[in-house]
PyMOL Python script that loads the backbone (N, CA, C, O; Angstrom):
from pymol import cmd

cmd.read_pdbstr("""\
ATOM      1  N   MET A   1      50.325 112.525  71.432  1.00  0.00           N
ATOM      2  CA  MET A   1      50.222 114.230  71.191  1.00  0.00           C
ATOM      3  C   MET A   1      50.850 114.480  70.056  1.00  0.00           C
ATOM      4  O   MET A   1      51.879 113.915  69.683  1.00  0.00           O
ATOM      5  N   SER A   2      50.170 115.448  69.394  1.00  0.00           N
ATOM      6  CA  SER A   2      50.989 116.602  68.438  1.00  0.00           C
ATOM      7  C   SER A   2      51.733 117.494  68.976  1.00  0.00           C
ATOM      8  O   SER A   2      51.409 117.800  70.124  1.00  0.00           O
ATOM      9  N   GLU A   3      52.804 118.121  68.446  1.00  0.00           N
ATOM     10  CA  GLU A   3      53.586 119.225  69.173  1.00  0.00           C
ATOM     11  C   GLU A   3      52.374 120.248  68.920  1.00  0.00           C
ATOM     12  O   GLU A   3      51.349 120.348  68.245  1.00  0.00           O
ATOM     13  N   ASP A   4      53.136 120.956  69.894  1.00  0.00           N
ATOM     14  CA  ASP A   4      52.361 122.478  70.257  1.00  0.00           C
ATOM     15  C   ASP A   4      52.900 123.297  69.161  1.00  0.00           C
ATOM     16  O   ASP A   4      54.063 123.505  68.816  1.00  0.00           O
ATOM     17  N   GLU A   5      51.319 123.881  68.507  1.00  0.00           N
ATOM     18  CA  GLU A   5      51.480 125.046  67.600  1.00  0.00           C
ATOM     19  C   GLU A   5      52.282 125.814  67.410  1.00  0.00           C
ATOM     20  O   GLU A   5      52.790 126.149  66.340  1.00  0.00           O
ATOM     21  N   ARG A   6      52.602 126.402  69.107  1.00  0.00           N
ATOM     22  CA  ARG A   6      53.348 127.248  69.189  1.00  0.00           C
ATOM     23  C   ARG A   6      55.088 127.365  68.937  1.00  0.00           C
ATOM     24  O   ARG A   6      55.942 128.250  68.878  1.00  0.00           O
ATOM     25  N   ASP A   7      54.983 125.632  68.817  1.00  0.00           N
ATOM     26  CA  ASP A   7      56.714 125.459  68.741  1.00  0.00           C
ATOM     27  C   ASP A   7      57.141 125.849  67.408  1.00  0.00           C
ATOM     28  O   ASP A   7      56.390 125.764  66.437  1.00  0.00           O
ATOM     29  N   LEU A   8      58.206 126.229  67.354  1.00  0.00           N
ATOM     30  CA  LEU A   8      59.205 125.929  65.862  1.00  0.00           C
ATOM     31  C   LEU A   8      60.234 125.199  65.338  1.00  0.00           C
ATOM     32  O   LEU A   8      60.942 124.805  66.264  1.00  0.00           O
ATOM     33  N   PRO A   9      60.570 124.899  64.451  1.00  0.00           N
ATOM     34  CA  PRO A   9      61.901 124.427  63.941  1.00  0.00           C
ATOM     35  C   PRO A   9      63.031 124.857  64.823  1.00  0.00           C
ATOM     36  O   PRO A   9      63.303 126.058  64.805  1.00  0.00           O
ATOM     37  N   ILE A  10      63.808 123.977  65.674  1.00  0.00           N
ATOM     38  CA  ILE A  10      65.076 124.380  65.855  1.00  0.00           C
ATOM     39  C   ILE A  10      65.616 125.454  65.315  1.00  0.00           C
ATOM     40  O   ILE A  10      65.383 126.486  65.944  1.00  0.00           O
ATOM     41  N   PRO A  11      66.172 125.551  64.492  1.00  0.00           N
ATOM     42  CA  PRO A  11      67.213 126.649  63.710  1.00  0.00           C
ATOM     43  C   PRO A  11      66.020 128.052  63.788  1.00  0.00           C
ATOM     44  O   PRO A  11      66.515 129.121  64.146  1.00  0.00           O
ATOM     45  N   GLU A  12      64.881 128.045  63.545  1.00  0.00           N
ATOM     46  CA  GLU A  12      64.683 129.366  63.817  1.00  0.00           C
ATOM     47  C   GLU A  12      64.433 129.881  65.111  1.00  0.00           C
ATOM     48  O   GLU A  12      64.619 131.063  65.402  1.00  0.00           O
ATOM     49  N   ALA A  13      63.973 128.933  65.969  1.00  0.00           N
ATOM     50  CA  ALA A  13      63.795 129.283  67.208  1.00  0.00           C
ATOM     51  C   ALA A  13      65.285 129.956  67.947  1.00  0.00           C
ATOM     52  O   ALA A  13      65.456 130.990  68.593  1.00  0.00           O
ATOM     53  N   VAL A  14      66.144 128.967  67.566  1.00  0.00           N
ATOM     54  CA  VAL A  14      67.548 129.552  67.733  1.00  0.00           C
ATOM     55  C   VAL A  14      67.848 130.861  67.312  1.00  0.00           C
ATOM     56  O   VAL A  14      68.191 131.653  68.189  1.00  0.00           O
ATOM     57  N   GLU A  15      67.792 131.226  66.209  1.00  0.00           N
ATOM     58  CA  GLU A  15      67.863 132.347  65.525  1.00  0.00           C
ATOM     59  C   GLU A  15      67.131 133.602  66.264  1.00  0.00           C
ATOM     60  O   GLU A  15      67.710 134.629  66.618  1.00  0.00           O
ATOM     61  N   MET A  16      65.691 133.308  66.435  1.00  0.00           N
ATOM     62  CA  MET A  16      65.305 134.264  67.142  1.00  0.00           C
ATOM     63  C   MET A  16      65.689 134.373  68.373  1.00  0.00           C
ATOM     64  O   MET A  16      66.205 135.466  68.604  1.00  0.00           O
ATOM     65  N   ALA A  17      65.631 133.552  69.393  1.00  0.00           N
ATOM     66  CA  ALA A  17      66.668 133.811  70.644  1.00  0.00           C
ATOM     67  C   ALA A  17      67.823 134.238  70.545  1.00  0.00           C
ATOM     68  O   ALA A  17      68.017 134.878  71.579  1.00  0.00           O
ATOM     69  N   ASN A  18      68.691 134.270  69.935  1.00  0.00           N
ATOM     70  CA  ASN A  18      69.796 134.667  70.027  1.00  0.00           C
ATOM     71  C   ASN A  18      69.706 136.077  69.272  1.00  0.00           C
ATOM     72  O   ASN A  18      70.717 136.758  69.443  1.00  0.00           O
ATOM     73  N   GLU A  19      68.621 136.721  68.396  1.00  0.00           N
ATOM     74  CA  GLU A  19      68.362 138.221  68.084  1.00  0.00           C
ATOM     75  C   GLU A  19      68.197 138.856  69.371  1.00  0.00           C
ATOM     76  O   GLU A  19      68.697 139.902  69.785  1.00  0.00           O
ATOM     77  N   LEU A  20      67.448 138.081  69.907  1.00  0.00           N
ATOM     78  CA  LEU A  20      66.903 138.623  71.600  1.00  0.00           C
ATOM     79  C   LEU A  20      68.130 138.705  72.623  1.00  0.00           C
ATOM     80  O   LEU A  20      68.458 139.549  73.457  1.00  0.00           O
ATOM     81  N   LEU A  21      68.578 137.701  72.290  1.00  0.00           N
ATOM     82  CA  LEU A  21      69.953 137.957  73.777  1.00  0.00           C
ATOM     83  C   LEU A  21      70.819 138.961  73.087  1.00  0.00           C
ATOM     84  O   LEU A  21      71.850 139.284  73.677  1.00  0.00           O
ATOM     85  N   ALA A  22      70.594 139.428  72.088  1.00  0.00           N
ATOM     86  CA  ALA A  22      71.753 140.365  71.130  1.00  0.00           C
ATOM     87  C   ALA A  22      71.181 141.597  71.863  1.00  0.00           C
ATOM     88  O   ALA A  22      71.927 142.576  71.898  1.00  0.00           O
ATOM     89  N   LEU A  23      70.043 141.695  72.418  1.00  0.00           N
ATOM     90  CA  LEU A  23      69.381 143.619  72.607  1.00  0.00           C
ATOM     91  C   LEU A  23      69.838 143.849  74.026  1.00  0.00           C
ATOM     92  O   LEU A  23      69.951 144.923  74.617  1.00  0.00           O
ATOM     93  N   SER A  24      70.071 142.659  74.444  1.00  0.00           N
ATOM     94  CA  SER A  24      70.386 143.271  76.111  1.00  0.00           C
ATOM     95  C   SER A  24      71.433 142.270  76.686  1.00  0.00           C
ATOM     96  O   SER A  24      71.217 141.067  76.538  1.00  0.00           O
ATOM     97  N   PRO A  25      72.753 142.768  77.447  1.00  0.00           N
ATOM     98  CA  PRO A  25      73.374 142.065  78.392  1.00  0.00           C
ATOM     99  C   PRO A  25      72.606 141.282  78.962  1.00  0.00           C
ATOM    100  O   PRO A  25      72.854 140.077  78.999  1.00  0.00           O
ATOM    101  N   PHE A  26      71.527 141.812  79.516  1.00  0.00           N
ATOM    102  CA  PHE A  26      70.921 141.239  80.910  1.00  0.00           C
ATOM    103  C   PHE A  26      69.830 139.916  80.349  1.00  0.00           C
ATOM    104  O   PHE A  26      69.275 139.156  81.142  1.00  0.00           O
ATOM    105  N   ALA A  27      69.689 139.846  79.043  1.00  0.00           N
ATOM    106  CA  ALA A  27      68.563 139.065  78.474  1.00  0.00           C
ATOM    107  C   ALA A  27      68.888 137.418  78.923  1.00  0.00           C
ATOM    108  O   ALA A  27      69.939 136.955  79.365  1.00  0.00           O
ATOM    109  N   SER A  28      67.852 136.864  78.697  1.00  0.00           N
ATOM    110  CA  SER A  28      67.959 135.179  78.970  1.00  0.00           C
ATOM    111  C   SER A  28      67.044 134.710  77.990  1.00  0.00           C
ATOM    112  O   SER A  28      66.275 135.574  77.569  1.00  0.00           O
ATOM    113  N   VAL A  29      66.914 133.470  77.476  1.00  0.00           N
ATOM    114  CA  VAL A  29      65.532 132.913  77.599  1.00  0.00           C
ATOM    115  C   VAL A  29      65.536 131.564  77.658  1.00  0.00           C
ATOM    116  O   VAL A  29      66.525 130.851  77.490  1.00  0.00           O
ATOM    117  N   PHE A  30      64.320 131.174  77.921  1.00  0.00           N
ATOM    118  CA  PHE A  30      64.222 129.192  78.738  1.00  0.00           C
ATOM    119  C   PHE A  30      63.459 128.852  77.441  1.00  0.00           C
ATOM    120  O   PHE A  30      62.520 129.557  77.072  1.00  0.00           O
ATOM    121  N   PHE A  31      63.886 127.715  76.719  1.00  0.00           N
ATOM    122  CA  PHE A  31      62.965 126.870  75.684  1.00  0.00           C
ATOM    123  C   PHE A  31      62.373 126.307  76.394  1.00  0.00           C
ATOM    124  O   PHE A  31      62.606 125.966  77.554  1.00  0.00           O
ATOM    125  N   LYS A  32      61.032 126.067  75.359  1.00  0.00           N
ATOM    126  CA  LYS A  32      60.193 125.303  76.237  1.00  0.00           C
ATOM    127  C   LYS A  32      59.669 124.040  75.054  1.00  0.00           C
ATOM    128  O   LYS A  32      59.568 124.225  73.841  1.00  0.00           O
ATOM    129  N   PHE A  33      59.442 123.022  75.637  1.00  0.00           N
ATOM    130  CA  PHE A  33      58.964 121.991  74.803  1.00  0.00           C
ATOM    131  C   PHE A  33      57.408 121.192  75.045  1.00  0.00           C
ATOM    132  O   PHE A  33      56.759 121.534  76.033  1.00  0.00           O
ATOM    133  N   THR A  34      56.958 120.341  74.301  1.00  0.00           N
ATOM    134  CA  THR A  34      55.580 120.028  74.877  1.00  0.00           C
ATOM    135  C   THR A  34      55.738 118.546  74.363  1.00  0.00           C
ATOM    136  O   THR A  34      56.146 118.198  73.255  1.00  0.00           O
ATOM    137  N   CYS A  35      55.298 117.692  75.483  1.00  0.00           N
ATOM    138  CA  CYS A  35      55.574 116.381  75.792  1.00  0.00           C
ATOM    139  C   CYS A  35      54.821 115.594  74.864  1.00  0.00           C
ATOM    140  O   CYS A  35      53.606 115.434  74.980  1.00  0.00           O
ATOM    141  N   GLU A  36      55.669 114.988  73.738  1.00  0.00           N
ATOM    142  CA  GLU A  36      55.041 113.910  73.216  1.00  0.00           C
ATOM    143  C   GLU A  36      53.945 112.898  73.247  1.00  0.00           C
ATOM    144  O   GLU A  36      53.166 112.500  72.382  1.00  0.00           O
ATOM    145  N   ARG A  37      54.183 112.496  74.951  1.00  0.00           N
ATOM    146  CA  ARG A  37      53.041 111.421  75.423  1.00  0.00           C
ATOM    147  C   ARG A  37      52.070 111.969  75.872  1.00  0.00           C
ATOM    148  O   ARG A  37      51.021 111.367  75.643  1.00  0.00           O
ATOM    149  N   CYS A  38      51.966 113.107  76.566  1.00  0.00           N
ATOM    150  CA  CYS A  38      50.745 113.462  77.351  1.00  0.00           C
ATOM    151  C   CYS A  38      50.615 115.330  76.849  1.00  0.00           C
ATOM    152  O   CYS A  38      49.821 116.033  77.474  1.00  0.00           O
ATOM    153  N   GLY A  39      51.139 115.707  76.146  1.00  0.00           N
ATOM    154  CA  GLY A  39      51.012 117.019  75.575  1.00  0.00           C
ATOM    155  C   GLY A  39      51.190 117.943  76.649  1.00  0.00           C
ATOM    156  O   GLY A  39      50.668 119.026  76.381  1.00  0.00           O
ATOM    157  N   ASN A  40      51.855 117.896  77.999  1.00  0.00           N
ATOM    158  CA  ASN A  40      52.219 118.931  78.799  1.00  0.00           C
ATOM    159  C   ASN A  40      53.083 119.871  78.332  1.00  0.00           C
ATOM    160  O   ASN A  40      54.004 119.526  77.592  1.00  0.00           O
ATOM    161  N   ARG A  41      52.925 121.030  78.657  1.00  0.00           N
ATOM    162  CA  ARG A  41      54.100 121.930  78.163  1.00  0.00           C
ATOM    163  C   ARG A  41      55.302 122.335  78.969  1.00  0.00           C
ATOM    164  O   ARG A  41      54.955 123.009  79.938  1.00  0.00           O
ATOM    165  N   LEU A  42      56.396 122.178  78.904  1.00  0.00           N
ATOM    166  CA  LEU A  42      57.254 122.577  80.021  1.00  0.00           C
ATOM    167  C   LEU A  42      58.648 123.052  79.404  1.00  0.00           C
ATOM    168  O   LEU A  42      59.198 122.643  78.381  1.00  0.00           O
ATOM    169  N   THR A  43      59.073 124.044  80.323  1.00  0.00           N
ATOM    170  CA  THR A  43      59.976 124.856  80.387  1.00  0.00           C
ATOM    171  C   THR A  43      61.082 124.393  80.766  1.00  0.00           C
ATOM    172  O   THR A  43      60.955 123.648  81.738  1.00  0.00           O
ATOM    173  N   PHE A  44      62.436 124.561  80.295  1.00  0.00           N
ATOM    174  CA  PHE A  44      63.864 124.329  80.883  1.00  0.00           C
ATOM    175  C   PHE A  44      63.776 125.249  81.807  1.00  0.00           C
ATOM    176  O   PHE A  44      63.115 126.287  81.837  1.00  0.00           O
ATOM    177  N   ASP A  45      64.753 124.618  82.823  1.00  0.00           N
ATOM    178  CA  ASP A  45      64.920 125.799  83.894  1.00  0.00           C
ATOM    179  C   ASP A  45      66.417 126.254  83.778  1.00  0.00           C
ATOM    180  O   ASP A  45      66.961 126.781  84.749  1.00  0.00           O
ATOM    181  N   VAL A  46      66.995 126.083  82.759  1.00  0.00           N
ATOM    182  CA  VAL A  46      68.675 126.517  82.825  1.00  0.00           C
ATOM    183  C   VAL A  46      68.345 127.730  81.477  1.00  0.00           C
ATOM    184  O   VAL A  46      67.676 127.412  80.494  1.00  0.00           O
ATOM    185  N   PRO A  47      69.000 129.252  81.678  1.00  0.00           N
ATOM    186  CA  PRO A  47      68.552 129.850  80.538  1.00  0.00           C
ATOM    187  C   PRO A  47      69.960 129.936  79.498  1.00  0.00           C
ATOM    188  O   PRO A  47      71.158 130.009  79.772  1.00  0.00           O
ATOM    189  N   ASN A  48      69.261 129.894  78.256  1.00  0.00           N
ATOM    190  CA  ASN A  48      70.243 130.132  77.136  1.00  0.00           C
ATOM    191  C   ASN A  48      70.712 128.787  76.530  1.00  0.00           C
ATOM    192  O   ASN A  48      71.490 128.694  75.580  1.00  0.00           O
ATOM    193  N   VAL A  49      70.060 127.603  77.295  1.00  0.00           N
ATOM    194  CA  VAL A  49      70.602 126.148  76.907  1.00  0.00           C
ATOM    195  C   VAL A  49      69.400 125.484  76.512  1.00  0.00           C
ATOM    196  O   VAL A  49      68.343 125.484  77.142  1.00  0.00           O
ATOM    197  N   LEU A  50      69.722 124.714  75.029  1.00  0.00           N
ATOM    198  CA  LEU A  50      68.834 123.916  74.236  1.00  0.00           C
ATOM    199  C   LEU A  50      69.155 122.483  74.466  1.00  0.00           C
ATOM    200  O   LEU A  50      70.235 122.050  74.063  1.00  0.00           O
ATOM    201  N   PHE A  51      68.436 121.826  74.987  1.00  0.00           N
ATOM    202  CA  PHE A  51      68.813 120.438  75.364  1.00  0.00           C
ATOM    203  C   PHE A  51      68.158 119.912  74.420  1.00  0.00           C
ATOM    204  O   PHE A  51      67.156 120.410  73.907  1.00  0.00           O
ATOM    205  N   LYS A  52      68.921 118.360  73.972  1.00  0.00           N
ATOM    206  CA  LYS A  52      68.431 117.431  72.801  1.00  0.00           C
ATOM    207  C   LYS A  52      67.191 116.887  73.572  1.00  0.00           C
ATOM    208  O   LYS A  52      66.207 117.172  72.889  1.00  0.00           O
ATOM    209  N   ARG A  53      66.773 116.151  74.830  1.00  0.00           N
ATOM    210  CA  ARG A  53      65.649 115.530  75.245  1.00  0.00           C
ATOM    211  C   ARG A  53      64.932 116.478  76.473  1.00  0.00           C
ATOM    212  O   ARG A  53      65.482 117.572  76.604  1.00  0.00           O
ATOM    213  N   GLY A  54      64.284 116.330  76.990  1.00  0.00           N
ATOM    214  CA  GLY A  54      63.301 116.388  78.088  1.00  0.00           C
ATOM    215  C   GLY A  54      62.180 115.656  78.557  1.00  0.00           C
ATOM    216  O   GLY A  54      61.310 115.086  77.899  1.00  0.00           O
ATOM    217  N   SER A  55      62.348 115.769  80.042  1.00  0.00           N
ATOM    218  CA  SER A  55      61.738 115.037  80.757  1.00  0.00           C
ATOM    219  C   SER A  55      60.428 115.391  81.030  1.00  0.00           C
ATOM    220  O   SER A  55      60.328 116.564  81.390  1.00  0.00           O
ATOM    221  N   CYS A  56      59.254 114.687  80.974  1.00  0.00           N
ATOM    222  CA  CYS A  56      58.157 115.664  81.564  1.00  0.00           C
ATOM    223  C   CYS A  56      57.689 115.353  83.092  1.00  0.00           C
ATOM    224  O   CYS A  56      57.594 114.263  83.657  1.00  0.00           O
ATOM    225  N   ASP A  57      57.426 116.680  83.581  1.00  0.00           N
ATOM    226  CA  ASP A  57      57.498 116.074  85.240  1.00  0.00           C
ATOM    227  C   ASP A  57      55.676 115.752  85.543  1.00  0.00           C
ATOM    228  O   ASP A  57      55.143 115.753  86.653  1.00  0.00           O
ATOM    229  N   LYS A  58      55.075 115.527  84.374  1.00  0.00           N
ATOM    230  CA  LYS A  58      53.612 114.982  84.610  1.00  0.00           C
ATOM    231  C   LYS A  58      53.562 113.563  84.736  1.00  0.00           C
ATOM    232  O   LYS A  58      53.145 113.004  85.750  1.00  0.00           O
ATOM    233  N   CYS A  59      54.145 112.738  83.327  1.00  0.00           N
ATOM    234  CA  CYS A  59      54.070 111.377  83.309  1.00  0.00           C
ATOM    235  C   CYS A  59      55.215 110.835  83.002  1.00  0.00           C
ATOM    236  O   CYS A  59      55.218 109.673  82.594  1.00  0.00           O
ATOM    237  N   GLY A  60      56.621 111.679  83.154  1.00  0.00           N
ATOM    238  CA  GLY A  60      57.644 111.245  83.397  1.00  0.00           C
ATOM    239  C   GLY A  60      58.620 110.434  81.903  1.00  0.00           C
ATOM    240  O   GLY A  60      59.701 109.846  81.878  1.00  0.00           O
ATOM    241  N   HIS A  61      57.728 110.732  80.934  1.00  0.00           N
ATOM    242  CA  HIS A  61      58.168 110.574  79.272  1.00  0.00           C
ATOM    243  C   HIS A  61      59.691 111.352  78.967  1.00  0.00           C
ATOM    244  O   HIS A  61      60.074 112.349  79.578  1.00  0.00           O
ATOM    245  N   ILE A  62      60.168 110.915  78.287  1.00  0.00           N
ATOM    246  CA  ILE A  62      61.149 111.392  77.954  1.00  0.00           C
ATOM    247  C   ILE A  62      61.048 111.994  76.166  1.00  0.00           C
ATOM    248  O   ILE A  62      60.960 111.269  75.175  1.00  0.00           O
ATOM    249  N   THR A  63      61.086 113.237  76.187  1.00  0.00           N
ATOM    250  CA  THR A  63      60.791 113.690  74.504  1.00  0.00           C
ATOM    251  C   THR A  63      62.046 113.822  74.050  1.00  0.00           C
ATOM    252  O   THR A  63      62.934 114.179  74.825  1.00  0.00           O
ATOM    253  N   GLU A  64      62.270 113.588  72.903  1.00  0.00           N
ATOM    254  CA  GLU A  64      63.557 113.881  72.187  1.00  0.00           C
ATOM    255  C   GLU A  64      63.140 115.565  71.300  1.00  0.00           C
ATOM    256  O   GLU A  64      62.285 115.685  70.422  1.00  0.00           O
ATOM    257  N   ILE A  65      63.721 116.305  71.665  1.00  0.00           N
ATOM    258  CA  ILE A  65      63.218 117.757  71.127  1.00  0.00           C
ATOM    259  C   ILE A  65      63.375 117.754  69.371  1.00  0.00           C
ATOM    260  O   ILE A  65      64.456 117.619  68.798  1.00  0.00           O
ATOM    261  N   LYS A  66      62.156 117.919  68.737  1.00  0.00           N
ATOM    262  CA  LYS A  66      62.138 118.517  67.650  1.00  0.00           C
ATOM    263  C   LYS A  66      62.076 119.846  67.377  1.00  0.00           C
ATOM    264  O   LYS A  66      62.820 120.429  66.588  1.00  0.00           O
ATOM    265  N   LYS A  67      60.848 120.534  68.270  1.00  0.00           N
ATOM    266  CA  LYS A  67      60.547 121.867  68.085  1.00  0.00           C
ATOM    267  C   LYS A  67      60.321 122.176  69.116  1.00  0.00           C
ATOM    268  O   LYS A  67      59.862 121.343  69.898  1.00  0.00           O
ATOM    269  N   VAL A  68      60.586 123.663  69.566  1.00  0.00           N
ATOM    270  CA  VAL A  68      60.500 124.441  70.734  1.00  0.00           C
ATOM    271  C   VAL A  68      59.876 125.536  70.604  1.00  0.00           C
ATOM    272  O   VAL A  68      59.359 125.856  69.533  1.00  0.00           O
ATOM    273  N   GLY A  69      59.829 126.324  71.751  1.00  0.00           N
ATOM    274  CA  GLY A  69      59.576 127.708  71.965  1.00  0.00           C
ATOM    275  C   GLY A  69      60.410 128.186  73.105  1.00  0.00           C
ATOM    276  O   GLY A  69      61.270 127.538  73.702  1.00  0.00           O
ATOM    277  N   PHE A  70      60.038 129.391  73.317  1.00  0.00           N
ATOM    278  CA  PHE A  70      61.037 129.852  74.387  1.00  0.00           C
ATOM    279  C   PHE A  70      60.212 131.229  74.731  1.00  0.00           C
ATOM    280  O   PHE A  70      59.294 131.699  74.057  1.00  0.00           O
ATOM    281  N   MET A  71      60.731 131.731  75.875  1.00  0.00           N
ATOM    282  CA  MET A  71      60.234 132.937  76.652  1.00  0.00           C
ATOM    283  C   MET A  71      61.605 133.640  76.785  1.00  0.00           C
ATOM    284  O   MET A  71      62.682 133.085  77.003  1.00  0.00           O
ATOM    285  N   ALA A  72      61.380 134.920  76.621  1.00  0.00           N
ATOM    286  CA  ALA A  72      62.754 135.719  76.905  1.00  0.00           C
ATOM    287  C   ALA A  72      62.363 136.469  77.969  1.00  0.00           C
ATOM    288  O   ALA A  72      61.235 136.949  78.085  1.00  0.00           O
ATOM    289  N   VAL A  73      63.305 136.597  78.800  1.00  0.00           N
ATOM    290  CA  VAL A  73      63.435 137.492  80.112  1.00  0.00           C
ATOM    291  C   VAL A  73      64.485 138.330  79.879  1.00  0.00           C
ATOM    292  O   VAL A  73      65.573 137.963  79.437  1.00  0.00           O
ATOM    293  N   PHE A  74      64.028 140.020  80.315  1.00  0.00           N
ATOM    294  CA  PHE A  74      64.983 140.920  80.102  1.00  0.00           C
ATOM    295  C   PHE A  74      65.102 141.723  81.521  1.00  0.00           C
ATOM    296  O   PHE A  74      64.296 142.539  81.968  1.00  0.00           O
ATOM    297  N   GLY A  75      66.132 141.342  82.017  1.00  0.00           N
ATOM    298  CA  GLY A  75      66.327 142.041  83.356  1.00  0.00           C
ATOM    299  C   GLY A  75      67.617 141.405  84.108  1.00  0.00           C
ATOM    300  O   GLY A  75      67.933 140.215  84.095  1.00  0.00           O
ATOM    301  N   ALA A  76      68.330 142.527  84.802  1.00  0.00           N
ATOM    302  CA  ALA A  76      69.205 142.133  85.689  1.00  0.00           C
ATOM    303  C   ALA A  76      69.018 140.998  87.039  1.00  0.00           C
ATOM    304  O   ALA A  76      68.101 141.119  87.851  1.00  0.00           O
ATOM    305  N   THR A  77      70.094 139.853  87.108  1.00  0.00           N
ATOM    306  CA  THR A  77      69.824 139.576  88.300  1.00  0.00           C
ATOM    307  C   THR A  77      71.046 140.335  89.341  1.00  0.00           C
ATOM    308  O   THR A  77      71.862 141.168  88.947  1.00  0.00           O
ATOM    309  N   ALA A  78      70.950 139.916  90.458  1.00  0.00           N
ATOM    310  CA  ALA A  78      71.499 140.466  91.667  1.00  0.00           C
ATOM    311  C   ALA A  78      72.970 140.428  91.002  1.00  0.00           C
ATOM    312  O   ALA A  78      73.669 141.402  90.720  1.00  0.00           O
ATOM    313  N   ARG A  79      73.269 139.040  90.819  1.00  0.00           N
ATOM    314  CA  ARG A  79      74.731 138.460  90.175  1.00  0.00           C
ATOM    315  C   ARG A  79      75.251 139.537  89.272  1.00  0.00           C
ATOM    316  O   ARG A  79      76.268 140.224  89.354  1.00  0.00           O
ATOM    317  N   GLN A  80      74.045 139.494  88.172  1.00  0.00           N
ATOM    318  CA  GLN A  80      74.752 140.237  87.102  1.00  0.00           C
ATOM    319  C   GLN A  80      75.216 141.884  87.334  1.00  0.00           C
ATOM    320  O   GLN A  80      76.204 142.453  86.870  1.00  0.00           O
ATOM    321  N   LEU A  81      74.232 142.385  88.145  1.00  0.00           N
ATOM    322  CA  LEU A  81      74.295 143.977  88.362  1.00  0.00           C
ATOM    323  C   LEU A  81      75.613 144.168  89.167  1.00  0.00           C
ATOM    324  O   LEU A  81      76.323 145.173  89.137  1.00  0.00           O
ATOM    325  N   ASN A  82      75.869 142.774  90.060  1.00  0.00           N
ATOM    326  CA  ASN A  82      76.781 143.113  91.008  1.00  0.00           C
ATOM    327  C   ASN A  82      78.246 142.886  89.791  1.00  0.00           C
ATOM    328  O   ASN A  82      79.150 143.718  89.716  1.00  0.00           O
ATOM    329  N   THR A  83      78.212 142.027  89.220  1.00  0.00           N
ATOM    330  CA  THR A  83      79.623 142.239  88.013  1.00  0.00           C
ATOM    331  C   THR A  83      79.677 143.271  87.031  1.00  0.00           C
ATOM    332  O   THR A  83      80.744 143.719  86.613  1.00  0.00           O
ATOM    333  N   LEU A  84      78.602 143.644  86.666  1.00  0.00           N
ATOM    334  CA  LEU A  84      78.635 145.002  85.790  1.00  0.00           C
ATOM    335  C   LEU A  84      79.462 146.131  86.627  1.00  0.00           C
ATOM    336  O   LEU A  84      80.422 146.815  86.275  1.00  0.00           O
ATOM    337  N   LEU A  85      78.521 146.068  88.252  1.00  0.00           N
ATOM    338  CA  LEU A  85      79.122 147.012  88.888  1.00  0.00           C
ATOM    339  C   LEU A  85      80.865 146.626  89.240  1.00  0.00           C
ATOM    340  O   LEU A  85      81.569 147.634  89.181  1.00  0.00           O
ATOM    341  N   ASN A  86      81.410 145.687  89.493  1.00  0.00           N
ATOM    342  CA  ASN A  86      82.661 145.574  89.436  1.00  0.00           C
ATOM    343  C   ASN A  86      83.458 145.931  88.490  1.00  0.00           C
ATOM    344  O   ASN A  86      84.597 146.298  88.781  1.00  0.00           O
ATOM    345  N   GLU A  87      83.116 145.904  87.443  1.00  0.00           N
ATOM    346  CA  GLU A  87      83.796 145.991  85.960  1.00  0.00           C
ATOM    347  C   GLU A  87      83.937 147.788  85.936  1.00  0.00           C
ATOM    348  O   GLU A  87      85.044 148.295  85.755  1.00  0.00           O
ATOM    349  N   VAL A  88      82.740 148.617  86.132  1.00  0.00           N
ATOM    350  CA  VAL A  88      82.901 149.704  86.548  1.00  0.00           C
ATOM    351  C   VAL A  88      83.489 150.142  87.457  1.00  0.00           C
ATOM    352  O   VAL A  88      83.769 151.337  87.554  1.00  0.00           O
ATOM    353  N   ARG A  89      83.663 149.636  87.944  1.00  0.00           N
ATOM    354  CA  ARG A  89      84.574 150.225  89.298  1.00  0.00           C
ATOM    355  C   ARG A  89      86.027 149.934  88.775  1.00  0.00           C
ATOM    356  O   ARG A  89      86.874 150.828  88.756  1.00  0.00           O
ATOM    357  N   ARG A  90      86.267 148.747  88.383  1.00  0.00           N
ATOM    358  CA  ARG A  90      87.593 148.219  87.637  1.00  0.00           C
ATOM    359  C   ARG A  90      88.087 149.513  86.642  1.00  0.00           C
ATOM    360  O   ARG A  90      89.207 150.015  86.727  1.00  0.00           O
ATOM    361  N   SER A  91      87.253 149.865  85.880  1.00  0.00           N
ATOM    362  CA  SER A  91      87.832 150.554  85.192  1.00  0.00           C
ATOM    363  C   SER A  91      87.857 152.121  85.308  1.00  0.00           C
ATOM    364  O   SER A  91      88.366 152.848  84.455  1.00  0.00           O
ATOM    365  N   LYS A  92      87.290 152.531  86.384  1.00  0.00           N
ATOM    366  CA  LYS A  92      87.731 153.785  86.861  1.00  0.00           C
ATOM    367  C   LYS A  92      88.593 153.772  87.525  1.00  0.00           C
ATOM    368  O   LYS A  92      89.013 154.907  87.750  1.00  0.00           O
ATOM    369  N   SER A  93      89.266 152.787  88.127  1.00  0.00           N
ATOM    370  CA  SER A  93      90.369 152.575  89.071  1.00  0.00           C
ATOM    371  C   SER A  93      91.454 152.544  88.374  1.00  0.00           C
ATOM    372  O   SER A  93      92.463 152.671  89.068  1.00  0.00           O
ATOM    373  N   GLY A  94      91.671 152.399  87.039  1.00  0.00           N
ATOM    374  CA  GLY A  94      92.631 152.674  86.248  1.00  0.00           C
ATOM    375  C   GLY A  94      93.433 151.418  85.749  1.00  0.00           C
ATOM    376  O   GLY A  94      94.385 151.558  84.980  1.00  0.00           O
TER     377      GLY A  94
END
""", "prot")
cmd.dss("prot")
cmd.show_as("cartoon", "prot")
cmd.util.cbc("prot")
cmd.orient("prot")
């Protein structure tokens, strides 16, 4: 199977992802790849990390990552909001 036409060369995708991450302290990116055997589109479940290889949950093939896509998520998790709130409280208490 050929790579998905939406996939970009890794340096280009990483540069774009870094630009988006700089927009918000609560932004995350999830990198995507296409299985080179069956063409299944997969998304890594670890935010802000690009792996060298990915396993297909459909056919089990391990793909050597050469091109990627990504999705960006803008929003805060409860943990992030709690961390921010604690920082604000610390700064107010002196």
